[in-house]
C-alpha positions in Angstrom: 1.9 -11.2 -0.4 5.4 -11.0 -1.4 6.7 -7.2 -1.6 8.5 -5.4 -4.3 11.2 -2.6 -4.2 11.5 0.3 -5.6 14.8 2.6 -6.2 15.6 5.3 -3.2 17.0 8.6 -4.0 20.9 8.3 -3.5 22.5 8.9 -6.6 24.6 6.1 -8.5 26.6 6.6 -11.9 26.8 3.7 -14.2 27.7 2.4 -17.8 31.1 2.8 -19.0 31.5 6.2 -20.8 34.2 9.0 -22.2 36.1 10.6 -19.7 34.6 14.3 -19.8 31.0 12.2 -19.7 31.8 10.2 -16.5 33.8 13.6 -14.9 30.6 15.2 -15.3 28.1 12.6 -14.2 29.9 12.1 -11.1 29.9 16.0 -10.8 26.5 16.0 -10.9 25.9 13.0 -8.8 28.1 14.5 -5.6 26.3 17.7 -5.8 22.4 16.5 -5.9 23.7 14.1 -2.6 25.2 17.1 -0.9 22.0 19.3 -1.8 23.1 21.2 -4.1 20.4 20.8 -6.9 21.0 23.7 -9.2 24.8 22.1 -10.0 23.6 19.2 -10.1 20.6 20.2 -12.7 23.1 22.1 -14.8 25.5 19.0 -15.5 22.5 16.3 -15.7 21.0 18.5 -18.4 24.3 19.0 -20.2 24.6 15.5 -20.4 20.8 15.3 -21.9 22.0 17.5 -24.4 24.6 15.6 -25.3 22.2 12.1 -25.6 24.1 10.7 -22.6 21.3 8.1 -21.1 23.0 8.2 -17.5 22.4 12.0 -17.4 19.1 11.3 -18.2 18.3 9.0 -15.7 19.7 11.3 -13.2 17.6 13.9 -14.6 14.9 12.0 -14.2 15.1 10.9 -10.6 15.5 15.2 -9.8 12.0 15.7 -11.8 10.4 12.8 -10.2 11.3 13.6 -6.8 11.1 17.6 -6.7 14.8 17.8 -6.1 15.5 21.7 -7.2 12.9 22.1 -9.6 8.7 21.4 -9.3 8.0 17.6 -9.2 7.0 16.3 -12.7 6.5 12.5 -13.2 5.4 12.9 -16.5 8.9 14.8 -17.6 10.5 12.4 -15.5 9.2 9.5 -17.6 9.8 11.4 -20.9 13.3 11.2 -20.0 13.7 7.7 -18.6 11.6 6.7 -21.9 14.5 8.1 -24.0 17.3 6.3 -21.7 15.5 3.0 -22.3 15.9 3.4 -26.0 19.3 4.3 -25.5 20.3 0.5 -23.3 19.8 1.7 -19.7 18.6 -1.0 -17.5 18.4 1.9 -14.5 16.0 3.3 -16.5 14.0 0.5 -17.7 13.8 -0.1 -13.7 12.6 3.1 -13.0 10.1 3.6 -15.7 8.4 -0.2 -14.8 7.8 1.0 -11.5 6.0 4.2 -12.9 4.1 2.2 -15.3 3.1 -0.4 -12.0 2.5 2.9 -10.3 0.6 4.9 -12.6 2.9 7.3 -11.8 4.1 10.1 -14.6 2.4 7.3 -17.1 -1.2 5.2 -17.3 -1.0 2.3 -15.2 0.2 -0.4 -17.3 1.0 -3.7 -15.4 2.2 -5.6 -18.6 4.6 -2.8 -19.5 6.3 -2.6 -15.9 6.5 -6.6 -16.6 8.1 -5.7 -19.8 10.8 -3.6 -19.2 11.3 -5.0 -15.6 12.5 -8.5 -17.6 14.6 -6.1 -20.1 15.9 -4.7 -17.1 16.2 -8.6 -15.4 18.0 -9.7 -18.6 20.6 -7.3 -18.7 21.3 -8.3 -15.3 20.3 -5.9 -12.9 19.5 -7.7 -9.6 16.5 -5.2 -8.4 14.8 -5.7 -11.8 15.3 -9.8 -11.0 13.8 -9.7 -7.7 10.9 -7.4 -8.6 10.1 -9.8 -11.9 10.5 -12.2 -9.3 7.4 -11.1 -6.9 5.6 -10.4 -10.1 5.2 -14.0 -11.2 4.9 -15.1 -7.2 1.9 -12.3 -6.9 0.7 -12.8 -10.4 1.0 -9.1 -11.0 0.6 -8.6 -14.7 1.3 -11.8 -15.5 -0.3 -15.4 -14.7 1.0 -16.7 -11.5 3.8 -18.8 -11.5 5.9 -19.8 -9.0 8.6 -21.8 -11.1 9.8 -18.1 -13.2 9.4 -16.5 -9.9 12.0 -18.9 -8.4 14.0 -18.3 -11.5 14.1 -14.8 -11.3 15.1 -15.2 -7.6 17.9 -16.9 -8.2 19.4 -14.6 -10.9 18.9 -12.2 -8.4 20.6 -13.8 -5.4 23.2 -14.8 -7.5 23.9 -11.3 -7.5 23.8 -11.1 -3.9 20.3 -9.6 -3.4 19.4 -10.4 0.3 15.5 -10.2 -0.4 15.6 -12.8 -3.2 17.5 -15.3 -1.1 14.7 -14.9 1.8 12.2 -15.1 -0.6 14.0 -18.7 -1.9 13.9 -19.4 1.4 9.9 -19.2 1.8 9.3 -21.1 -1.4 11.5 -23.8 -0.4 9.7 -24.0 3.0 6.0 -23.8 1.8 6.6 -26.1 -1.2 5.9 -23.2 -4.1 6.8 -24.1 -7.6 9.3 -26.7 -5.9 9.5 -29.7 -3.5 9.1 -28.7 0.3 13.1 -28.8 0.8 13.5 -27.4 4.9 17.8 -27.9 4.0 17.3 -25.5 1.1 15.1 -23.5 3.4 17.7 -23.0 5.8 20.5 -22.6 3.0 18.9 -19.6 1.6 17.8 -17.7 5.4 21.2 -18.6 6.3 22.8 -16.5 3.1 20.2 -13.8 3.7 21.5 -13.5 7.2 25.0 -13.2 6.6 23.8 -10.1 4.6 22.4 -9.0 8.0 18.5 -9.5 6.9 17.2 -10.3 10.6 13.9 -11.9 9.4 16.1 -14.6 7.9 17.6 -15.1 11.8 13.6 -15.7 12.6 12.9 -17.9 9.6 16.1 -20.1 10.0 15.5 -20.7 13.2 11.9 -22.2 12.7 13.8 -24.4 10.0 16.2 -26.2 12.3 13.2 -27.0 14.3 12.5 -29.6 11.4 16.1 -30.7 10.8 18.6 -32.8 12.6 22.0 -32.0 13.8 23.8 -33.4 10.5 21.5 -31.6 8.0 22.2 -28.5 10.0 25.8 -29.1 9.5 25.2 -30.2 6.1 23.4 -26.5 5.4 26.3 -24.7 7.1 28.7 -26.2 4.7 26.5 -25.4 1.6 25.4 -22.1 2.8 29.4 -20.8 3.3 30.1 -22.3 0.3 27.9 -20.8 -2.0 28.2 -17.3 -0.1 32.0 -17.5 -0.7 31.1 -17.9 -4.6 28.5 -15.4 -4.8 31.1 -12.4 -3.0 33.6 -14.0 -5.6 30.9 -13.4 -8.5 32.1 -17.2 -9.5 28.2 -18.7 -8.5 26.3 -19.4 -11.2 22.2 -19.5 -10.5 20.6 -22.6 -9.3 24.2 -24.4 -8.3 25.3 -25.3 -5.2 23.3 -27.9 -4.3 23.5 -32.2 -4.8 19.9 -33.6 -5.8 
């Protein structure tokens, strides 16, 4: 079973905004991360009153986790829905997870897929990855390894380690693609570069079926792709000769 991810509580502000709003958001985030939830709540509520989507997203996380307030997933979902209407990709992702789990809202896998899709199209790597997992598992959608690969490739282009590892699995098992151990080796190498230990074990397994020349070529391609990903010049699905 392919595994999805959820968002942890480490608060990070996103989206370009006016200086006062950004300052207030950053102050709230800093306060929350220091455990000063009363200060964070004050800052985030001010931003919500101003109709500012990132403030809605951060306040939703406070209610969802019960940080400084009684835990209230329903209130969190309401705030996220408001932020989604304002175009927040982070809110789309968080609300998708809630629909998928039936937390604060009625369980609705199709709604989760729709929200992950919206966030993925806004280039949010976590949403791209989760959407790939849902297609691979047939969770909320018909099982479709081609679509899984499509979204894994986009998340991998955004340096998302688990997407790299799952791409390697697709190539190793020949799911939605022609079985290709060398490409499995390349994607495992990329995930390994990012410190993912299971990818090291998978890469070593790949090597057992590869010649020395294939390994050397795979290393070269992996290094080239990695540098492009770090420079944000890699295009999803590129980097391989046919």
